[in-house]
C-alpha positions in Angstrom: 30.3 26.1 -13.3 27.5 29.1 -13.9 26.5 31.8 -11.8 23.4 34.4 -12.4 24.1 37.8 -10.6 21.5 40.4 -9.7 19.7 38.9 -12.5 16.2 40.1 -13.5 13.8 38.8 -16.3 10.0 40.2 -16.9 7.2 38.3 -19.0 4.9 40.7 -20.6 3.7 42.8 -17.3 4.6 39.9 -15.1 8.2 40.0 -13.1 9.2 36.4 -13.2 12.6 36.9 -10.8 14.3 39.9 -9.6 18.0 40.8 -8.1 18.3 36.8 -8.4 22.2 35.3 -7.4 22.3 32.0 -8.2 25.0 29.5 -8.4 25.4 25.8 -10.1 28.5 23.8 -9.0 30.7 21.3 -11.0 29.4 17.6 -9.5 26.0 18.9 -8.1 22.9 17.6 -9.9 20.3 20.6 -9.3 16.9 20.1 -9.4 14.5 23.4 -10.1 11.0 23.4 -9.2 8.3 26.0 -9.0 4.5 26.7 -9.8 3.9 26.7 -13.5 4.8 30.4 -14.7 7.4 30.8 -12.6 10.0 30.8 -15.1 11.7 27.9 -14.9 11.7 26.9 -18.8 12.7 30.6 -19.4 15.7 30.2 -16.9 17.1 27.3 -18.3 16.5 29.2 -21.6 18.6 32.0 -20.3 21.4 29.6 -19.2 21.3 27.6 -22.2 22.2 31.0 -24.0 18.5 31.0 -26.1 17.1 34.0 -24.4 18.7 37.1 -22.5 18.3 38.9 -19.3 16.8 41.9 -19.1 19.2 42.9 -16.3 22.2 41.4 -14.5 24.5 39.2 -15.8 25.5 35.2 -16.7 28.9 33.9 -16.2 29.8 30.6 -17.5 32.9 28.5 -17.1 35.6 29.4 -19.8 35.4 27.1 -22.2 32.4 24.9 -20.9 30.0 23.1 -22.9 26.4 22.9 -22.7 23.6 20.4 -23.4 20.2 21.6 -23.3 16.8 19.1 -23.8 13.9 22.1 -24.4 10.5 20.8 -23.3 8.8 21.1 -26.3 9.7 22.4 -29.9 12.5 20.3 -30.6 13.5 19.2 -34.5 15.9 16.6 -35.1 17.5 16.3 -38.8 15.6 13.1 -40.3 18.3 10.5 -40.1 17.8 7.2 -38.2 17.8 6.9 -34.6 21.0 5.6 -34.3 22.7 7.7 -37.1 21.4 10.5 -35.1 23.1 9.5 -32.2 26.3 9.0 -34.2 26.4 12.5 -35.1 27.7 13.2 -31.6 31.0 11.8 -32.6 31.4 12.9 -36.7 33.5 15.6 -36.0 35.6 14.1 -33.6 36.0 11.2 -35.9 37.0 13.5 -38.7 39.5 15.3 -36.4 41.0 11.4 -35.2 41.5 10.1 -38.7 43.5 13.6 -39.1 45.5 13.1 -36.1 46.3 9.6 -36.6 48.1 10.0 -40.0 49.9 12.9 -38.4 51.1 10.6 -36.0 51.9 8.1 -37.8 54.8 10.4 -39.6 56.2 10.8 -36.4 57.6 7.6 -36.0 60.1 8.5 -39.2 60.7 12.6 -38.5 62.5 14.5 -35.7 60.6 14.3 -32.5 62.3 17.8 -31.9 60.2 19.2 -34.1 57.8 22.0 -33.1 55.6 21.6 -36.1 55.1 17.8 -35.2 55.2 18.0 -31.3 52.3 20.3 -31.7 50.7 17.5 -33.9 51.5 14.9 -31.3 50.2 17.0 -28.5 47.0 17.6 -30.4 46.4 14.1 -31.1 46.9 13.2 -27.6 44.5 15.1 -26.3 42.3 14.2 -29.2 42.6 10.5 -28.1 41.9 11.7 -24.1 38.4 13.1 -25.4 37.6 10.3 -27.4 38.4 7.7 -24.3 36.6 10.1 -22.1 33.4 9.9 -24.5 33.6 5.9 -24.9 34.4 6.4 -28.8 35.9 3.5 -29.3 33.0 1.5 -28.0 30.6 3.9 -29.7 28.1 1.2 -31.1 27.9 -0.3 -27.8 27.2 2.9 -25.9 24.5 4.0 -28.1 22.8 0.7 -28.2 23.2 0.8 -24.1 21.8 4.1 -24.3 18.8 3.8 -26.5 17.7 0.9 -24.7 17.6 1.9 -21.8 15.7 5.0 -22.9 12.8 2.3 -24.2 14.3 1.6 -28.4 13.7 -1.7 -29.4 16.6 -2.8 -31.8 14.0 -2.7 -34.7 13.5 0.9 -34.0 17.3 1.9 -34.2 17.5 2.0 -38.5 14.0 4.0 -38.6 14.0 7.6 -39.5 13.2 10.2 -37.1 10.2 11.7 -38.8 8.4 8.3 -38.2 8.9 8.8 -34.5 6.2 10.6 -32.5 7.4 13.8 -30.7 7.9 11.9 -27.4 10.2 9.4 -29.0 12.0 12.4 -30.9 12.5 14.0 -27.4 14.1 10.7 -26.2 16.5 10.7 -29.2 17.7 14.2 -28.3 18.2 12.7 -24.4 20.3 10.0 -25.5 22.5 12.5 -27.8 23.3 14.6 -25.0 23.7 11.6 -22.7 26.3 10.7 -25.3 27.9 13.9 -26.1 28.6 14.4 -22.0 28.9 18.2 -21.8 29.8 19.9 -18.8 26.5 20.7 -18.0 23.5 19.2 -18.5 20.3 21.4 -18.8 17.1 18.9 -18.8 13.5 20.6 -19.1 10.8 18.0 -18.1 12.8 15.1 -19.3 10.7 12.7 -17.2 7.4 13.8 -19.4 8.5 11.8 -22.2 9.4 8.8 -20.3 7.6 5.7 -19.1 8.5 4.1 -15.6 11.2 1.8 -16.7 12.9 4.7 -18.8 12.5 7.3 -15.6 14.3 4.5 -13.4 17.3 4.2 -16.0 17.8 7.8 -16.4 17.9 8.2 -12.6 21.0 5.8 -12.9 22.4 7.8 -15.9 22.3 11.2 -15.0 24.2 10.2 -11.6 27.1 10.0 -13.8 26.9 13.5 -14.8 29.6 16.0 -14.5 26.9 18.6 -13.2 23.0 18.5 -14.2 20.5 21.0 -13.8 16.9 19.7 -14.0 13.5 20.8 -14.5 10.9 18.1 -12.9 7.8 17.7 -10.8 8.5 13.7 -10.2 9.0 13.7 -6.3 10.2 10.4 -6.3 12.8 11.4 -9.0 13.5 14.5 -7.2 14.1 12.2 -4.0 16.8 9.5 -5.6 19.0 12.3 -7.9 18.9 15.6 -6.6 22.2 17.0 -4.6 20.8 20.0 -4.4 17.1 22.0 -4.6 16.2 25.3 -5.9 12.6 26.8 -6.2 11.7 30.0 -7.8 9.0 31.7 -6.3 8.7 35.5 -5.7 7.7 34.9 -1.8 11.6 34.3 -1.5 14.5 36.9 -1.2 16.0 36.9 -4.4 13.2 34.9 -5.9 14.9 31.2 -5.1 15.0 29.4 -2.0 18.1 26.8 -2.4 18.6 23.9 -0.2 21.7 21.5 -0.4 20.0 18.1 -0.7 17.1 16.1 -1.8 13.6 16.8 -2.1 12.8 15.6 1.7 15.5 17.9 3.1 14.0 20.9 0.9 10.4 20.4 2.3 11.8 20.6 5.9 14.2 23.4 5.3 11.3 25.5 3.6 9.1 24.6 6.2 11.2 26.1 8.9 12.1 29.0 6.6 8.3 29.9 6.3 7.5 29.3 9.6 10.2 31.6 10.7 8.9 34.1 8.1 5.4 33.6 9.2 6.9 34.4 13.2 8.4 37.6 11.6 5.3 38.9 10.0 3.8 38.4 13.0 5.7 40.3 14.9 6.0 42.7 12.3 2.2 43.3 12.4 2.4 43.9 16.0 4.2 46.7 15.3 2.2 48.1 12.7 -1.1 48.0 15.2 1.1 49.7 17.8 2.4 52.4 15.1 -1.5 53.0 13.8 -2.7 53.5 17.3 -0.4 56.2 18.0 -0.9 57.9 14.9 -4.7 57.5 15.5 -4.2 59.2 18.9 -2.8 62.3 17.0 -0.1 64.1 19.2 -0.3 67.5 19.7 2.9 68.6 18.9 4.8 67.5 15.7 8.2 67.5 16.6 11.1 66.3 14.8 10.7 63.0 17.3 7.3 62.6 15.9 7.6 63.3 12.7 10.8 60.5 12.5 8.4 58.2 14.0 5.5 58.9 11.4 8.0 58.1 8.5 8.8 54.8 10.2 5.4 53.9 10.9 4.6 54.1 7.0 8.1 52.2 6.4 6.7 49.5 8.5 3.1 49.5 6.6 4.8 49.0 3.5 7.1 46.3 4.6 3.9 44.6 5.9 2.2 45.2 2.8 5.1 43.4 0.4 5.4 40.5 3.1 1.6 40.1 2.6 2.1 40.2 -1.2 5.3 37.5 -0.7 3.5 35.1 1.1 0.3 34.8 -1.2 0.5 31.3 -2.5 -2.3 29.8 -4.8 -3.1 26.5 -5.6 -5.7 25.2 -8.1 -9.0 23.8 -6.8 -10.0 20.6 -8.2 -13.2 18.5 -7.1 -14.6 16.0 -9.9 -18.6 15.6 -10.0 -19.5 12.2 -9.2 -22.8 11.1 -10.1 -22.7 8.9 -6.7 -24.4 6.0 -8.3 -24.7 3.2 -6.2 -24.2 0.5 -9.0 -21.7 -1.9 -7.2 -20.2 -3.0 -10.9 -19.7 0.1 -13.0 -17.4 -1.7 -15.8 -16.8 -5.6 -16.0 -14.3 -6.7 -18.2 -13.9 -10.8 -18.2 -11.1 -12.4 -20.0 -10.2 -9.7 -22.5 -7.5 -9.7 -25.0 -5.8 -7.2 -27.2 -3.2 -7.5 -30.3 -1.6 -4.6 -32.2 0.7 -5.1 -35.2 1.3 -8.8 -34.2 2.3 -7.4 -30.6 0.4 -9.7 -27.9 -0.7 -6.5 -25.3 -2.6 -8.1 -22.7 -4.6 -11.6 -22.6 -7.2 -13.1 -20.2 -7.5 -10.1 -18.1 -10.5 -9.6 -15.6 -11.2 -6.2 -14.3 -14.2 -4.8 -12.1 -14.6 -1.2 -11.5 -16.7 -0.5 -8.6 -17.2 2.9 -6.8 -14.2 3.8 -4.5 -12.0 1.6 -6.7 -8.6 3.3 -8.0 -7.0 1.2 -10.5 -3.4 2.7 -11.5 -1.9 1.1 -15.4 2.1 0.9 -14.9 4.1 -0.8 -17.6 6.3 0.1 -20.7 4.9 2.6 -23.4 3.7 0.1 -26.2 2.5 -1.9 -23.3 -1.2 -1.3 -24.0 -2.1 1.1 -21.3 -3.9 3.5 -23.5 -5.5 1.0 -25.7 -6.9 -0.7 -22.4 -8.7 2.7 -21.2 -10.2 2.9 -24.9 -11.4 -0.4 -24.5 -13.0 0.5 -21.0 -14.6 3.6 -22.6 -16.0 1.7 -25.6 -13.7 3.4 -28.4 -12.1 -0.1 -29.1 -13.1 -3.4 -28.9 -11.3 -6.1 -27.5 -10.1 -9.4 -29.7 -11.2 -11.5 -27.1 -13.7 -11.4 -23.8 -16.5 -9.1 -23.0 -16.9 -5.7 -21.3 -20.2 -5.0 -19.7 -21.0 -1.4 -18.7 -23.9 -0.3 -16.3 -27.4 1.4 -17.8 -26.5 5.0 -18.8 -22.8 4.9 -17.5 -21.5 8.3 -17.7 -17.6 7.9 -18.3 -14.9 11.2 -18.5 -11.8 10.5 -19.8 -8.6 12.9 -20.1 -6.4 12.0 -23.1 -2.7 12.0 -23.2 -2.6 14.0 -26.4 -3.9 17.5 -25.1 -3.6 18.8 -29.0 -6.2 16.8 -30.5 -8.7 17.9 -27.8 -7.6 21.7 -27.6 -7.9 23.9 -30.6 -4.7 26.0 -30.3 -6.2 29.3 -32.1 -9.2 29.1 -29.6 -9.0 31.6 -26.6 -8.6 30.5 -23.2 -12.5 31.8 -22.9 -14.3 30.1 -25.5 -11.9 27.0 -24.5 -13.6 26.7 -20.6 -16.7 28.3 -21.9 -18.1 27.4 -25.7 -21.2 29.4 -25.2 -22.4 32.7 -23.2 -20.1 33.5 -20.2 -21.0 31.1 -17.5 -20.2 27.5 -17.0 -22.9 25.2 -14.8 -20.9 23.2 -12.1 -22.8 20.9 -10.0 -26.1 22.4 -11.0 -25.3 26.3 -10.6 -23.7 29.0 -12.8 -19.9 30.2 -12.3 -18.7 33.2 -14.6 -16.2 31.8 -16.5 -13.7 34.8 -15.5 -14.2 33.0 -11.6 -13.7 29.4 -13.1 -10.7 30.6 -14.8 -9.0 31.7 -11.3 -9.9 28.8 -9.7 -7.2 27.3 -12.0 -4.8 29.9 -11.6 -5.8 32.0 -14.8 -5.5 35.5 -14.8 -7.9 37.6 -16.4 -5.5 38.9 -19.1 -5.2 35.5 -20.1 -9.0 34.9 -20.8 -8.6 36.2 -24.1 -5.2 34.6 -25.2 -5.2 31.5 -27.4 -4.6 28.3 -26.0 -1.4 28.3 -28.1 0.4 30.7 -25.8 -0.3 28.8 -22.5 2.2 26.4 -20.9 1.7 22.6 -21.0 1.2 22.9 -17.1 -1.6 25.5 -18.3 -3.0 23.2 -21.0 -3.3 20.5 -18.5 -5.2 22.5 -16.0 -7.4 23.8 -19.1 -8.5 20.0 -19.5 -9.2 19.3 -15.9 -11.0 22.4 -15.6 -13.0 20.8 -18.3 -13.5 17.6 -16.9 -14.7 18.7 -13.7 -18.0 20.3 -15.5 -19.3 16.6 -16.3 -20.6 14.5 -13.9 -18.8 11.1 -14.0 -19.3 7.7 -12.7 -16.1 6.6 -14.0 -12.9 8.9 -14.5 -10.4 7.4 -17.2 -7.0 9.6 -16.7 -4.4 9.0 -19.3 -1.2 10.6 -17.9 -2.7 13.7 -16.4 0.1 14.9 -14.4 2.4 15.6 -17.2 3.6 19.4 -16.8 1.6 19.8 -13.4 3.7 21.8 -10.8 3.9 20.2 -7.7 1.0 21.9 -5.8 -1.0 21.2 -8.4 -0.6 17.5 -8.1 -1.0 17.5 -4.6 -4.4 19.0 -5.0 -5.2 16.4 -8.2 -4.4 13.9 -5.7 -6.4 15.4 -3.2 -9.1 15.5 -5.6 -8.8 11.9 -6.5 -8.7 10.3 -3.1 -12.4 12.7 -2.6 -14.1 11.0 -5.9 -16.3 8.7 -4.7 -17.0 6.7 -8.3 -14.2 4.8 -10.1 -11.1 5.8 -11.6 -8.6 4.3 -13.8 -5.2 6.1 -14.0 -2.3 5.9 -16.4 0.9 8.0 -14.9 4.6 7.9 -14.3 4.2 9.9 -11.3 5.1 7.3 -8.9 4.3 9.1 -5.9 0.8 9.8 -7.4 0.2 6.1 -7.9 1.7 5.2 -4.6 -0.7 7.7 -2.9 -4.2 7.3 -4.8 -4.2 3.5 -6.2 -5.8 1.2 -4.5 -4.4 -1.6 -6.8 -2.1 -1.5 -9.8 -2.4 -3.3 -13.0 0.9 -4.3 -14.2 0.6 -4.7 -18.5 3.8 -6.8 -19.9 2.5 -8.4 -23.0 1.0 -11.0 -20.8 -1.7 -11.5 -18.5 -2.1 -8.1 -16.3 -1.2 -8.6 -13.4 -2.4 -6.8 -10.0 -0.5 -5.7 -7.6 -1.4 -3.7 -4.3 0.2 -0.9 -5.0 3.3 0.8 -7.0 6.2 0.0 -5.0 5.1 -3.8 -4.9 5.0 -3.8 -8.8 8.8 -1.9 -8.8 10.1 -4.7 -6.5 8.4 -7.5 -8.5 10.4 -6.6 -11.6 13.7 -7.6 -10.2 12.5 -10.9 -8.6 12.0 -14.3 -10.2 8.2 -15.1 -11.3 8.0 -17.6 -8.8 8.6 -15.4 -6.3 5.9 -12.6 -7.5 3.1 -12.2 -4.6 0.3 -11.0 -7.4 -3.0 -11.6 -7.8 -3.6 -12.8 -11.9 -6.8 -10.4 -11.8 -8.8 -8.0 -10.0 -11.5 -10.1 -9.9 -11.2 -14.0 -10.1 -13.9 -15.5 -12.0 -15.9 -18.4 -10.1 -16.5 -21.6 -11.8 -19.3 -21.8 -14.3 -21.2 -24.8 -13.2 -23.4 -25.3 -9.6 -25.2 -22.8 -8.0 -24.2 -19.1 -7.2 -23.9 -18.8 -3.2 -23.8 -16.0 -1.2 -21.2 -15.3 1.8 -21.8 -17.7 4.4 -21.8 -16.5 7.9 -17.8 -17.2 8.9 -17.1 -15.9 5.3 -18.7 -12.6 5.9 -16.9 -11.8 9.2 -13.9 -13.1 7.2 -14.3 -10.6 4.7 -15.1 -7.7 7.0 -11.8 -8.4 8.5 -9.8 -8.5 5.3 -8.5 -5.2 4.7 -7.1 -5.1 8.0 -5.7 -8.3 8.3 -3.8 -7.8 5.1 -2.6 -4.5 6.3 -1.2 -6.4 9.2 0.4 -9.1 7.2 2.1 -6.5 5.2 3.5 -4.7 8.5 4.6 -8.0 9.7 6.5 -8.5 6.0 8.3 -5.3 6.1 9.3 -5.8 9.6 10.6 -9.1 8.6 12.4 -7.5 5.8 14.1 -5.1 8.0 15.2 -8.0 10.2 16.9 -9.4 7.2 18.5 -6.2 6.5 20.1 -5.8 10.1 20.9 -9.1 10.1 23.1 -8.8 6.7 26.6 -8.5 8.2 25.9 -11.9 10.4 25.9 -15.1 8.2 24.4 -16.8 11.1 21.4 -15.0 11.4 20.5 -14.3 7.6 19.5 -17.7 7.3 16.8 -17.3 9.8 15.6 -13.9 9.2 15.2 -14.8 5.0 12.7 -17.9 6.2 11.0 -15.7 8.1 10.7 -13.0 5.3 9.7 -16.2 3.0 6.7 -17.1 5.4 5.5 -13.5 5.5 5.5 -13.5 1.9 3.5 -16.3 1.5 1.0 -15.2 4.2 0.3 -11.7 2.5 0.0 -13.6 -1.2 -2.5 -16.2 0.7 -4.3 -13.4 1.7 -4.6 -11.5 -1.4 -5.9 -14.6 -3.4 -8.3 -15.0 -0.6 -9.5 -11.6 -0.7 -10.0 -12.1 -4.6 -11.9 -15.2 -3.9 -14.4 -13.6 -2.0 -15.0 -10.3 -3.6 -16.1 -12.7 -6.6 -18.9 -14.0 -4.3 -19.8 -10.7 -3.2 -19.5 -9.6 -7.1 -22.2 -11.6 -7.9 
């Protein structure tokens, strides 16, 4: 459908890609990955016809339509959300009406007339086009797409100007999905969606004729991509393409890099041998020896280029913990909150202790950001109490970065408001060195923040957070726009942080890897799950079958003396984590047996009973864990 041939593009002094030969084929869902600043968004603009190459060519299939969703900077007309989507069909409906009038005249006229044969043919083609777009069920289709992207019916008549930028991006995405172009270009579409919306988009995007999507959501890459392409100067033609999804891409890339390392080692051996020969200084400089000298020079240049290509840098993220030993940093008891007449949550109990990493999940508007503000003390709950340890140090990462970064301020002054050095863990570090730790170049120091990419602004926020010692980290969507290498370093930093973490993110892989528990908000009592996967599975289960704990800390009866753990209870508590792990492994094994027995009706019933029994065992253990934890917390 589309190809780049010998393509090159520079951004200031930097070369984004060089001599690129890339293909996008029909019926393929190509995922584009790469480090922040590698040129992914620039490439999307080039393919969409909004920017030009410095050299090389872009060839597009004749007559093809392209739908482009930019990462930011989108503006809509100001119609209502529903009307905005209907504009996709305005011209088509007008042409349909004209053709219907012409077709009605055909019944009484000579069908052999070339003029009317042309009209009939035109009507037929438009009729097929309208059917392909679903025009005859347009209202239902618009409603289904808006609902899938998280819009309630009460949102449909609202003017688009009343929606936030993220919601306006959803409306633009709805229009693209309705228009069904030959090629969809989507730049970070998951940034603007909650988890429900991402799951819906994974299904919707599979109906596209062809799609090129930029995303760092690793589960999305695994579930959707049929082809992967990484933009990176270490590869020939500045890109590495693999047929398959993300896990296949990782395997093929590892093989490529391993082969490249072996080739580089062989080249280094040859260079050392030639250097030794040059140092011996042969007396006779014959034509043969001069040719060898020239060959040695080429080998050295080749090795130097290979070393440059192999250099990959990642940000260094290591949050500063206060290392206080207080067992209960924040304790929320029976808290509830209602906004605009909508109940966000009620009767929610949370205890944050050192080492706890809680993931908050739920639809947009379910109260995740509000709950973070309550834990921080910015807002008060309608009911319940929140107790914080004395002199508690809380560091928060706000979802709205624009409100916390001055776009006109230079990167230098944003990272270091005063002087030339920052203080990290009690020692000074020059601002240039601190910036390099987060992959900023020297020439960017005096650049205004407004000229940084979304991922670069996220790294600025993280750099500022790392300077403050913290007992508790409250992170609201810190992963938006971060590339995969930086995400992996962020995950490691959170896992090594000794304080407590509350994390709002739609990055399912990060939630699964980092969170010790996941709290699902759904307008009722916040439910606590062992991990993200358990929460996702529970969405499709009847409420009675959901293995959840209703709060992170179960409240004990108010009357009666408080007791410490008895000897047998203490032994049970010490072994509880391992016991739960064994029970979950048992459940997983029983679920695999059930799946294997699906073709044998005689075995299915027995296998299902074993799954239910293992499920009840896990549920009982989590309930007992919460009961013992309540005693320990006293």
